[in-house]
FIVEX-369401 format. One record per atom (N, C-alpha, C): x, y, z; residue number from 1; atom name. Coordinates in steps of 0.001 Angstrom, whole numbers. Layout:
<recs>
X, Y, Z, NUM, CA
...
</recs>
This chain:
<recs>
16870, -40380, -30562, 1, N
16409, -39177, -31238, 1, CA
15276, -38512, -30456, 1, C
14439, -39326, -29828, 2, N
13325, -38793, -29075, 2, CA
13813, -38015, -27856, 2, C
14902, -38461, -27239, 3, N
15455, -37747, -26079, 3, CA
15927, -36355, -26458, 3, C
16537, -36245, -27640, 4, N
17054, -34944, -28073, 4, CA
15917, -33950, -28272, 4, C
14840, -34358, -28889, 5, N
13719, -33435, -29107, 5, CA
13038, -33104, -27782, 5, C
13061, -34042, -26848, 6, N
12498, -33794, -25524, 6, CA
13308, -32720, -24793, 6, C
14642, -32799, -24876, 7, N
15506, -31780, -24257, 7, CA
15289, -30413, -24906, 7, C
15178, -30414, -26232, 8, N
14944, -29143, -26930, 8, CA
13619, -28513, -26503, 8, C
12637, -29355, -26293, 9, N
11336, -28841, -25852, 9, CA
11457, -28185, -24483, 9, C
12160, -28818, -23552, 10, N
12336, -28255, -22207, 10, CA
13152, -26966, -22250, 10, C
14151, -26919, -23098, 11, N
14951, -25700, -23239, 11, CA
14089, -24574, -23805, 11, C
13258, -24883, -24789, 12, N
12360, -23888, -25371, 12, CA
11368, -23368, -24320, 12, C
10816, -24261, -23515, 13, N
9890, -23859, -22453, 13, CA
10598, -22944, -21451, 13, C
11833, -23274, -21068, 14, N
12583, -22450, -20113, 14, CA
12877, -21071, -20694, 14, C
13270, -21008, -21957, 15, N
13572, -19720, -22597, 15, CA
12300, -18870, -22687, 15, C
11179, -19469, -23054, 16, N
9923, -18729, -23111, 16, CA
9506, -18241, -21731, 16, C
9698, -19045, -20707, 17, N
9346, -18628, -19342, 17, CA
10169, -17420, -18917, 17, C
11457, -17428, -19214, 18, N
12311, -16296, -18874, 18, CA
11870, -15043, -19637, 18, C
11560, -15203, -20913, 19, N
11109, -14051, -21715, 19, CA
9807, -13470, -21165, 19, C
8849, -14327, -20833, 20, N
7590, -13852, -20255, 20, CA
7819, -13177, -18912, 20, C
8740, -13704, -18126, 21, N
9017, -13108, -16821, 21, CA
9552, -11685, -16987, 21, C
10425, -11480, -17939, 22, N
10971, -10140, -18200, 22, CA
9853, -9190, -18636, 22, C
8968, -9646, -19498, 23, N
7853, -8822, -19960, 23, CA
6943, -8456, -18789, 23, C
6644, -9430, -17921, 24, N
5767, -9170, -16777, 24, CA
6405, -8213, -15773, 24, C
7705, -8289, -15603, 25, N
8392, -7364, -14687, 25, CA
8261, -5937, -15198, 25, C
8478, -5735, -16484, 26, N
8344, -4383, -17036, 26, CA
6901, -3897, -16993, 26, C
5956, -4781, -17217, 27, N
4546, -4393, -17150, 27, CA
4155, -4022, -15722, 27, C
4721, -4699, -14738, 28, N
4402, -4427, -13338, 28, CA
5014, -3115, -12854, 28, C
6064, -2646, -13494, 29, N
6740, -1413, -13082, 29, CA
5969, -160, -13491, 29, C
5007, -278, -14380, 30, N
4249, 886, -14827, 30, CA
3367, 1379, -13685, 30, C
3537, 2635, -13321, 31, N
2783, 3213, -12216, 31, CA
1378, 3576, -12679, 31, C
387, 3236, -11847, 32, N
-999, 3579, -12132, 32, CA
-1575, 4334, -10941, 32, C
-2669, 5020, -11179, 33, N
-3321, 5757, -10099, 33, CA
-3828, 4797, -9027, 33, C
-4435, 3709, -9435, 34, N
-4948, 2733, -8475, 34, CA
-3816, 2106, -7678, 34, C
-2721, 1756, -8346, 35, N
-1567, 1180, -7654, 35, CA
-983, 2136, -6630, 35, C
-920, 3414, -6976, 36, N
-409, 4417, -6042, 36, CA
-1332, 4551, -4841, 36, C
-2639, 4542, -5075, 37, N
-3599, 4646, -3973, 37, CA
-3469, 3454, -3029, 37, C
-3304, 2265, -3575, 38, N
-3151, 1058, -2757, 38, CA
-1835, 1097, -1988, 38, C
-746, 1445, -2667, 39, N
560, 1500, -2003, 39, CA
574, 2545, -886, 39, C
-29, 3712, -1150, 40, N
-104, 4740, -112, 40, CA
-896, 4237, 1091, 40, C
-2033, 3604, 823, 41, N
-2881, 3116, 1918, 41, CA
-2144, 2078, 2761, 41, C
-1429, 1180, 2123, 42, N
-663, 173, 2868, 42, CA
393, 847, 3739, 42, C
1105, 1828, 3186, 43, N
2126, 2544, 3954, 43, CA
1502, 3346, 5089, 43, C
338, 3931, 4857, 44, N
-358, 4710, 5878, 44, CA
-721, 3830, 7077, 44, C
-1322, 2698, 6823, 45, N
-1744, 1824, 7916, 45, CA
-556, 1163, 8624, 45, C
553, 923, 7903, 46, N
1747, 337, 8523, 46, CA
2588, 1381, 9242, 46, C
2188, 2638, 9191, 47, N
2956, 3751, 9758, 47, CA
4359, 3792, 9165, 47, C
4425, 3591, 7878, 48, N
5684, 3571, 7147, 48, CA
6020, 4984, 6688, 48, C
7196, 5458, 7044, 49, N
7611, 6807, 6650, 49, CA
7697, 6935, 5128, 49, C
7726, 5818, 4443, 50, N
7795, 5809, 2989, 50, CA
6510, 6349, 2351, 50, C
5443, 6529, 3152, 51, N
4195, 7042, 2585, 51, CA
4381, 8438, 2013, 51, C
5392, 9145, 2484, 52, N
5620, 10511, 2012, 52, CA
5906, 10569, 516, 52, C
6512, 9535, -28, 53, N
6834, 9566, -1461, 53, CA
5591, 9465, -2339, 53, C
4467, 9083, -1750, 54, N
3204, 9012, -2488, 54, CA
2374, 10281, -2351, 54, C
2814, 11222, -1533, 55, N
2050, 12447, -1291, 55, CA
2452, 13552, -2257, 55, C
1499, 14396, -2616, 56, N
1793, 15514, -3512, 56, CA
2583, 16586, -2764, 56, C
3146, 17503, -3505, 57, N
4039, 18505, -2918, 57, CA
3325, 19405, -1903, 57, C
1999, 19539, -2002, 58, N
1258, 20349, -1025, 58, CA
1312, 19744, 372, 58, C
1457, 18426, 475, 59, N
1432, 17743, 1767, 59, CA
2823, 17399, 2301, 59, C
3830, 17526, 1468, 60, N
5182, 17211, 1924, 60, CA
5896, 18481, 2327, 60, C
6880, 18346, 3150, 61, N
7653, 19495, 3610, 61, CA
8986, 19018, 4124, 61, C
9512, 19727, 5077, 62, N
10753, 19308, 5709, 62, CA
10538, 17964, 6389, 62, C
11606, 17220, 6585, 63, N
11502, 15869, 7132, 63, CA
10771, 15828, 8474, 63, C
11008, 16827, 9332, 64, N
10386, 16822, 10649, 64, CA
9012, 17485, 10664, 64, C
8666, 18210, 9604, 65, N
7426, 18975, 9595, 65, CA
6379, 18432, 8625, 65, C
6639, 17340, 7979, 66, N
5689, 16826, 7005, 66, CA
4482, 16217, 7713, 66, C
3367, 16152, 7003, 67, N
2155, 15605, 7610, 67, CA
2320, 14126, 7925, 67, C
3085, 13419, 7107, 68, N
3286, 11997, 7392, 68, CA
4140, 11804, 8642, 68, C
5183, 12617, 8818, 69, N
6011, 12521, 10027, 69, CA
5200, 12888, 11259, 69, C
4355, 13908, 11147, 70, N
3493, 14300, 12273, 70, CA
2513, 13186, 12629, 70, C
1961, 12539, 11606, 71, N
1015, 11450, 11840, 71, CA
1702, 10271, 12537, 71, C
2863, 9891, 12054, 72, N
3598, 8776, 12657, 72, CA
3963, 9102, 14097, 72, C
4399, 10340, 14339, 73, N
4747, 10756, 15699, 73, CA
3529, 10717, 16615, 73, C
2384, 11185, 16124, 74, N
1158, 11186, 16935, 74, CA
710, 9764, 17247, 74, C
797, 8859, 16286, 75, N
398, 7468, 16527, 75, CA
1373, 6773, 17479, 75, C
2646, 7076, 17361, 76, N
3636, 6508, 18275, 76, CA
3379, 6997, 19696, 76, C
3048, 8273, 19824, 77, N
2743, 8839, 21137, 77, CA
1471, 8220, 21720, 77, C
472, 8008, 20884, 78, N
-765, 7357, 21332, 78, CA
-469, 5953, 21861, 78, C
350, 5211, 21150, 79, N
712, 3867, 21592, 79, CA
1476, 3918, 22910, 79, C
2396, 4867, 23024, 80, N
3195, 4993, 24246, 80, CA
2302, 5316, 25439, 80, C
1322, 6180, 25241, 81, N
410, 6537, 26325, 81, CA
-441, 5351, 26772, 81, C
-692, 4440, 25852, 82, N
-1456, 3240, 26192, 82, CA
-559, 2140, 26755, 82, C
742, 2395, 26798, 83, N
1680, 1428, 27351, 83, CA
2204, 421, 26346, 83, C
2088, 731, 25057, 84, N
2533, -179, 24009, 84, CA
3635, 455, 23187, 84, C
4249, -361, 22372, 85, N
5208, 141, 21397, 85, CA
4483, 545, 20120, 85, C
5215, 1129, 19219, 86, N
4654, 1589, 17951, 86, CA
4017, 439, 17172, 86, C
4552, -755, 17337, 87, N
4041, -1907, 16603, 87, CA
2591, -2238, 16885, 87, C
2088, -1856, 18036, 88, N
702, -2185, 18387, 88, CA
-323, -1260, 17731, 88, C
117, -194, 17095, 89, N
-820, 660, 16373, 89, CA
-662, 512, 14860, 89, C
299, -289, 14446, 90, N
442, -592, 13018, 90, CA
-668, -1553, 12626, 90, C
-1172, -1375, 11403, 91, N
-2234, -2252, 10920, 91, CA
-1903, -2742, 9519, 91, C
-2487, -3846, 9151, 92, N
-2358, -4357, 7789, 92, CA
-3740, -4316, 7140, 92, C
-3738, -4212, 5837, 93, N
-4983, -4138, 5086, 93, CA
-5339, -5532, 4578, 93, C
-6603, -5887, 4732, 94, N
-7107, -7137, 4166, 94, CA
-8380, -6831, 3385, 94, C
-8701, -7681, 2458, 95, N
-9940, -7576, 1677, 95, CA
-10107, -6191, 1046, 95, C
-9092, -5716, 377, 96, N
-9131, -4382, -225, 96, CA
-9823, -4420, -1587, 96, C
-10756, -3509, -1767, 97, N
-11450, -3343, -3046, 97, CA
-11204, -1909, -3521, 97, C
-10933, -1754, -4799, 98, N
-10735, -414, -5349, 98, CA
-11725, -177, -6489, 98, C
-12060, 1086, -6646, 99, N
-12941, 1489, -7738, 99, CA
-12456, 2843, -8237, 99, C
-12249, 2945, -9524, 100, N
-11867, 4221, -10118, 100, CA
-13138, 5016, -10370, 100, C
-13313, 6072, -9589, 101, N
-14509, 6908, -9701, 101, CA
-14399, 7800, -10933, 101, C
-13232, 8430, -11105, 102, N
-12996, 9300, -12256, 102, CA
-11500, 9324, -12533, 102, C
-11144, 9416, -13793, 103, N
-9728, 9515, -14142, 103, CA
-9580, 10169, -15500, 103, C
-8643, 11107, -15565, 104, N
-8244, 11667, -16840, 104, CA
-6722, 11655, -16897, 104, C
-6158, 12423, -17786, 105, N
-4709, 12383, -17995, 105, CA
-3904, 12813, -16765, 105, C
-4392, 13812, -16028, 106, N
-3614, 14381, -14926, 106, CA
-4234, 14240, -13543, 106, C
-5410, 13657, -13430, 107, N
-6029, 13509, -12109, 107, CA
-6871, 12238, -12071, 107, C
-7076, 11759, -10856, 108, N
-7890, 10562, -10673, 108, CA
-8519, 10586, -9290, 108, C
-9652, 9937, -9183, 109, N
-10323, 9754, -7900, 109, CA
-10543, 8256, -7726, 109, C
-9928, 7704, -6680, 110, N
-9979, 6272, -6424, 110, CA
-10698, 6031, -5100, 110, C
-11682, 5165, -5116, 111, N
-12424, 4803, -3897, 111, CA
-11886, 3458, -3405, 111, C
-11468, 3417, -2133, 112, N
-10957, 2194, -1531, 112, CA
-11883, 1752, -411, 112, C
-12057, 464, -296, 113, N
-12898, -104, 743, 113, CA
-12226, -1399, 1188, 113, C
-12088, -1561, 2491, 114, N
-11441, -2774, 2963, 114, CA
-11516, -2908, 4467, 114, C
-10699, -3788, 4967, 115, N
-10634, -4028, 6401, 115, CA
-9180, -3969, 6826, 115, C
-8970, -3615, 8083, 116, N
-7607, -3591, 8614, 116, CA
-7592, -4287, 9967, 116, C
-6447, -4853, 10279, 117, N
-6242, -5542, 11551, 117, CA
-4908, -5086, 12123, 117, C
-4765, -5232, 13433, 118, N
-3496, -4916, 14061, 118, CA
-2425, -5834, 13477, 118, C
-1313, -5259, 13133, 119, N
-216, -5989, 12503, 119, CA
592, -6717, 13574, 119, C
324, -8002, 13748, 120, N
1058, -8797, 14727, 120, CA
1686, -9984, 14020, 120, C
2504, -10711, 14732, 121, N
3175, -11879, 14175, 121, CA
2126, -12843, 13601, 121, C
2383, -13440, 12439, 122, N
1389, -14315, 11805, 122, CA
923, -15474, 12692, 122, C
1807, -16021, 13516, 123, N
1405, -17120, 14396, 123, CA
381, -16616, 15418, 123, C
641, -15427, 15991, 124, N
-305, -14856, 16946, 124, CA
-1636, -14554, 16261, 124, C
-1567, -14075, 15031, 125, N
-2795, -13773, 14287, 125, CA
-3598, -15050, 14041, 125, C
-2914, -16137, 13733, 126, N
-3594, -17414, 13501, 126, CA
-4278, -17909, 14779, 126, C
-3545, -17861, 15892, 127, N
-4114, -18294, 17172, 127, CA
-5288, -17400, 17561, 127, C
-5154, -16096, 17362, 128, N
-6252, -15169, 17670, 128, CA
-7468, -15491, 16815, 128, C
-7249, -15865, 15564, 129, N
-8353, -16241, 14690, 129, CA
-9052, -17503, 15158, 129, C
-8282, -18460, 15658, 130, N
-8874, -19702, 16171, 130, CA
-9806, -19435, 17348, 130, C
-9418, -18492, 18189, 131, N
-10209, -18182, 19373, 131, CA
-11130, -16977, 19172, 131, C
-11256, -16554, 17911, 132, N
-12113, -15416, 17555, 132, CA
-11762, -14174, 18377, 132, C
-10472, -13938, 18485, 133, N
-9990, -12758, 19201, 133, CA
-9473, -11746, 18189, 133, C
-9395, -10506, 18584, 134, N
-8865, -9464, 17710, 134, CA
-9977, -8805, 16919, 134, C
-9799, -7551, 16678, 135, N
-10795, -6763, 15978, 135, CA
-10392, -6557, 14523, 135, C
-11366, -6519, 13678, 136, N
-11182, -6129, 12290, 136, CA
-11920, -4816, 12116, 136, C
-11224, -3830, 11603, 137, N
-11810, -2507, 11426, 137, CA
-12039, -2261, 9938, 137, C
-13252, -1913, 9591, 138, N
-13574, -1607, 8197, 138, CA
-13258, -138, 7924, 138, C
-12804, 122, 6736, 139, N
-12542, 1505, 6345, 139, CA
-13009, 1715, 4920, 139, C
-13286, 2958, 4629, 140, N
-13705, 3365, 3305, 140, CA
-13158, 4767, 3078, 140, C
-12497, 4976, 1972, 141, N
-11870, 6270, 1722, 141, CA
-11853, 6539, 220, 141, C
-11997, 7795, -129, 142, N
-11849, 8226, -1514, 142, CA
-10616, 9111, -1584, 142, C
-9661, 8698, -2399, 143, N
-8407, 9434, -2528, 143, CA
-8379, 10191, -3842, 143, C
-7907, 11433, -3770, 144, N
-7719, 12262, -4960, 144, CA
-6245, 12220, -5325, 144, C
-5958, 11901, -6569, 145, N
-4585, 11816, -7038, 145, CA
-4375, 12771, -8201, 145, C
-3165, 13307, -8288, 146, N
-2775, 14153, -9408, 146, CA
-1421, 13677, -9916, 146, C
-1121, 14023, -11141, 147, N
181, 13683, -11694, 147, CA
1126, 14841, -11472, 147, C
2219, 14566, -10777, 148, N
3285, 15548, -10570, 148, CA
4575, 14966, -11115, 148, C
5182, 15670, -12039, 149, N
6431, 15224, -12660, 149, CA
6312, 13812, -13224, 149, C
5159, 13510, -13808, 150, N
4950, 12212, -14440, 150, CA
4636, 11070, -13491, 150, C
4472, 11349, -12211, 151, N
4169, 10309, -11215, 151, CA
2850, 10629, -10536, 151, C
2069, 9598, -10227, 152, N
819, 9802, -9504, 152, CA
1115, 10080, -8042, 152, C
445, 11095, -7484, 153, N
625, 11491, -6085, 153, CA
-742, 11688, -5439, 153, C
-842, 11358, -4163, 154, N
-2083, 11505, -3402, 154, CA
-2149, 12929, -2856, 154, C
-3279, 13592, -3066, 155, N
-3470, 14962, -2585, 155, CA
-4734, 15059, -1740, 155, C
-5001, 16258, -1251, 156, N
-6188, 16482, -438, 156, CA
-5916, 16139, 1019, 156, C
-6857, 15490, 1655, 157, N
-6721, 15089, 3059, 157, CA
-6963, 13574, 3147, 157, C
-6013, 12767, 2644, 158, N
-6221, 11323, 2664, 158, CA
-6275, 10790, 4091, 158, C
-7329, 10060, 4388, 159, N
-7543, 9514, 5739, 159, CA
-7410, 10612, 6799, 159, C
-7796, 11816, 6461, 160, N
-7681, 12977, 7360, 160, CA
-6241, 13209, 7819, 160, C
-5298, 12828, 6984, 161, N
-3873, 12932, 7322, 161, CA
-3429, 14363, 7524, 161, C
-3916, 15294, 6702, 162, N
-3436, 16668, 6824, 162, CA
-4088, 17428, 7972, 162, C
-5029, 16792, 8661, 163, N
-5687, 17469, 9768, 163, CA
-4905, 17349, 11064, 163, C
-3740, 16731, 11014, 164, N
-2888, 16666, 12193, 164, CA
-3300, 15599, 13185, 164, C
-4095, 14632, 12770, 165, N
-4549, 13484, 13575, 165, CA
-5302, 13878, 14774, 165, C
</recs>
């Protein structure tokens, strides 16, 4: 009899875990201003063309003329001139801190502060860390976000993106 109640307990725990997982997935899907600012920043530093989906309509345009496409092209050209591939100018964000400066129903101002490093293979990054090689670059930025069509979008001149690099 004790075995049967033990099995029922494990089945109950498994069912509750699945239910909680479903709830957490739906909670994680809710878009926030801070989440959009973080996602945009990660895409910006990785030179990901997907950053355009986080930009407001003032900064987006035709595929070849958008500020994000111009930025990626300029960074790729900079890397090529230095004799590297695009991968050597990609960076990852570490130690990111966010602060909501102001937020209302349709606009928000998010302050981000963190560090970035060149995005290289994790093994190379580990070895570089052992020998204290590689630079860490600190950054600080305040992003202005607005709600467009029910989604948070980054506007203004994030990381001087609209200035043409």
